[in-house]
N, C-alpha and C positions, 0 to 999 in steps of 0.2 A: 946502817945497812943491814945488820943482822936482824934488827927488829922489823925493818921493812920487808925483808925476804920472808920472815915468818908470817907476816900479814898476807903477803902475796901467796905464800904457800897455803895459808889457811883458806884464803878465798878460792884458790884453785881446787883445794880439796872439797870445799863446799859446792863449787860448780860441778865437779865430777860426781859428787853424791847426788845432786839434783838431777843431772843428766842420767845417771845410772838408775835413779829411782823412776824417772820418766820412762826409761827404756823398759823397765820391768813392770811398769804400772799398767800396761795394756791388759785389759780384762779379756779373758778367754770366753768365746761363745762358739758352740757347736750347733750347726743347723743341719737337720736331716731332710733331704729332698725326697720327693715322692717317686722320682724316676731317674733314669740315667741322665748324664749331662746333655742338655739340649736347650734350645731357645726358650722353652717353657720356663726355664729358671735363669734366663739371661741376666735379670736384675741383680741377682746375688753374685754371679760371676763377674759382672761388670764392676760392681761395687768393690769386689776384692782386687781385681786386676788394676783398677784405677786408684787404689789406695784410699777409697772412701771410708772403709772400716778403720783403717789405720788413722785416718784424720780425726776420728772421734774416740780414739784410744782403745780400739778393740783388736783383738787377735782372733779372727774368725776362721773356723774350720768348716768347710762345706763337704758334707758326706753325701755322695750320690746314692740314689735308690736303685731299685731293680725289681725283677719279678718275684724274688724271694725275700724282699725287705719290706716290712710293715712299719711305717713311721710310728704307729701307735705302740708297737712292741718296743721299738727303739727308745722312745721317750719314757715309757713305763719302766724300762730297765735303766733309766738315768744315763743313757749313752748319748743323749742330745739335750740341749737346753730348749730348743724350739724346733718344730717340725712343720713342713709344708704338707697340707692334707686337704681333702675335700670335706665339706661340712657334713654330709650324710655319714661318712665313716667316723668322723670325729664325734658327732653326737651319739652315734650308736655305741662307740667306745665309752663315752662318758656315762651313758646309762648302764653299761656293763661293768662299771667300776673304775675306769681310768679317767679321772676328772680333768679332761682337757678344756681349756678356755681359749677362745679366739681373741687374739690381741691385734689382728690386722687382717683386712681382706683385700689382697692385691688384685685378684681377678674379680671384677664386679659384673661380668657377663659370662655365660656358659659357652664352652666350645664343643660340648658333647653332642653327638648326633648319631643316627642310624643311617648308614649308606647302603643302598640297595641297587641291584641291577634291574633295570626296567624289564628285561627279558624274564625275570622271575615272576612277573605278574603283579608286582607291588607298585601301586601308583598313589595310594593313600593309606593311612593307618588302618582303615577297615579291611585292608587286604592282608594284614598280618596273620589273621586266623588261618591255621593249618600250615603255616610256614615255619621254617627253621631260622631262628634269629641268633646271631652271635653276640654273646654278652661277656664282658669282663667281670671277673669276680674279685675277691680279695678286698671287698669294700666298695668296689666300683659298680656293683650290680644294683645298688639301692635305687638310683634314679630310674633305671629300667623297670624294676619291679613296681615302682610307684606308677609309672606310665601305663603298664599293662593293667594294673588295678583300675586306673581311671577309665581305660577303654573297656573294662569289663571282661578282659581276656584272662582265663585261668592258665597259669603257667604249667599246671599238671596235665591239662587236656587240650586246650585251644591252640597252643603254640608249642613248638619244640625248641628248647634252649640248648644251644651249643656253647659250652664253656670255652670261650675264645681265648687263645693265647694272644700275646701282644704282637700280632702280625695280621696281615690281611689275606692270608692264604685261603680261609674258608670261602671268601667271596670270589677270589680268582679261580678257585677250583670247583666252584658251584656247589659247595657243601652247605651253604647257607644262602637264603634269599637276601638277607641283610646282615651287616656286621656293625659292631660299635666302632666309631672313629672319632677322632678329634679334628676340628677344622684346621688345626695347625700342624697335624702330623699324619695320622693314618689315611685320611682322605686323599692326601697327595701321594701317599705310597701306592694307592690303587691307581691313580692317574699315571704315575710314573711307571707302573707295570704294564701300561698300554691300553687301559680301559678309557674310552672317551668320556668326557664329562657329560656329553649329550646322551650317553647310555646309562647314566646313573640318576637316581632320585634320592634326595637327602631329606631327613626329617630332624630339624634342630629341636632339642629339648626345650630351648628357650622359647621358640615359637609355638611349641605344643603346650606351653603352660605348665610344664613339669620339671623345669630346670631347678637344680640345686646349686648352691654356691660352691665353687671349686677353688683350688689353690689359695687357701687362707693360711695364716700362721698361728700355730697353737702351742701353748705351754701348759704345764701342770698347775692346777689351782693353788696347790700349797706353796709354790715358788713365789706367787704374787703377794704373799704376806711379807716378803722381804723387800724393803724399800730400795736396797742396793740392786736387787735383781730387776726391779721395775725400771730403775734408772739405766741399768746396763741394756735392757731390752729396748728402752727408748732410744738409746744411741744406735742400737742395731737397726731399728726401724728407720731412723733418720737417714742413715747411710744407705740402707736397702732401697728406700724410696728414691734417693738420688741416683742409685744404680738403675732402677727401672725407668726413671725419666730419661736417662741417657740412652738406655737400650731402645726405647720407643723412638727417640729422636734420631738415633743413628743405627738402624738395623744391620747395616753392612759391617760396621765396626763390632757390634755386639756378636754377630755371627762368628767373626774371627776369634773373639775372646772365648766363645763357647767351644769352638773347635779346638782351641789350644788347651782347654780344660779337659777334653775328652781323651783320656789316656789310651783308649782302645783304638784310636785312629780311624774310627768308622764314620765319623761325622764329616760332612762337606760344607764349605762356606755357602755354596749355592742353596743347598737344602735348608741350612740353618737361617739364612737370610729370609727365605720365603716363610719359614716357620715364625720367625720374629715378626714379620709383617702381619701375620695372622694373629699372633699372640697380642700384638698391640691393639687389635680390635676389641679384645676382651678386657682391656684396661682403659675404659673410656674416660676416666678421670686423671689419666697420666698428664703431668705437667701442670696440674692444678693443686690447690691447697688441700683437696679432698682425697688425694691418692692414698689408698690403703685404709680408708675409713670404712668401717662396717656400718652400713645403714641399717638401723633397727628394723625398718620395714622389710628389707631384703632378708634379714635373719628370720623374721616372723613368717615371711612367705615360704622360706625353705622348710621351716618347722611344720607349717601347715601341710606342705606336700608330703613330708616324711610321715606325718601322722595319718595321712589319708590313703595308705597303701592297702586298702581292702582288709582282708582277714589276716594279712601279714605286714602290719606297719613296721617301718624301720625302727621307730621309737614308740614307746607306749604312752609317754607323757611329755608334756611341754617342759623343756628344761629351764625355761624362763631366762631372765637376764643374767643369771649366774654363769651361763655358758659363754658369755663374751664380756669383754671390758674395753673401755675406751681410755683407761688410765695410761696404758703404755703408749698408745697413739698420741695422747695429749703430751706425754713426756717427750715424744719425738719432735714436737713442734717448738720446743724451747731452744 
């Protein structure tokens, strides 16, 4: 009996050790978002809330963004493992010395547009000349500058740029003929403020042929030399894609999860559900084996746009294939 009890005790100790090891084996990952909690990032919040990250052995911290937070600065300071960013800003940062590499492209369509009041006299891009246009800065201005260059409009003389805050007041208060909006967010803020959709005219960057890739996932080049990091990021992508597929499939549930994650209490389920429904349009490969895959042709198209910004190109040279990798996406498929 004594011998038996020792064996049982030994087995119990071994089991506890394994369980304890499993409990402490969760790899930590910190992801920095580009903006505050909203359905634009629903996939990450859904993956966390439903335990998808835990299922693959990850302990994920989701850091909200904001008007004073630059994902590039955060990852350059090693305060995040991976960041959500737009490709123009990421490639500009890479050329400036922060070697970001795209490991996945969640949004494969652009949601950026200029929204104008018809009463301002704007009915087509040729009417921009002489007008005041609201533009987001902090890395978000690059697609706009590309577009103006393509139109042959000089930002120093042909148009007046209003450095737009992250609100729609300039349009509501007639301070600008057009403002920057996203189809899933600010456009609807204008409508919710009482402006009829029939009184608005919109210009999608995607349709104007100057769209750049938005909301991709980026890591530092040096980290990719570590096989353990690649494996960890592969797990992160696998769970994240599962979260995005679920969010696209169930926008109402995703909205509830996003609202719960917003500690400010300012988000509403109705608004977030509508936002999620519009975000879903930007992930046309959701629910397929290709979700999150960066198509080389789309990357090359974005690079071409960024190089063609007249006398002030966003980047001066083609970064080539070193600016993205499919290795992590491939790891996520295992």
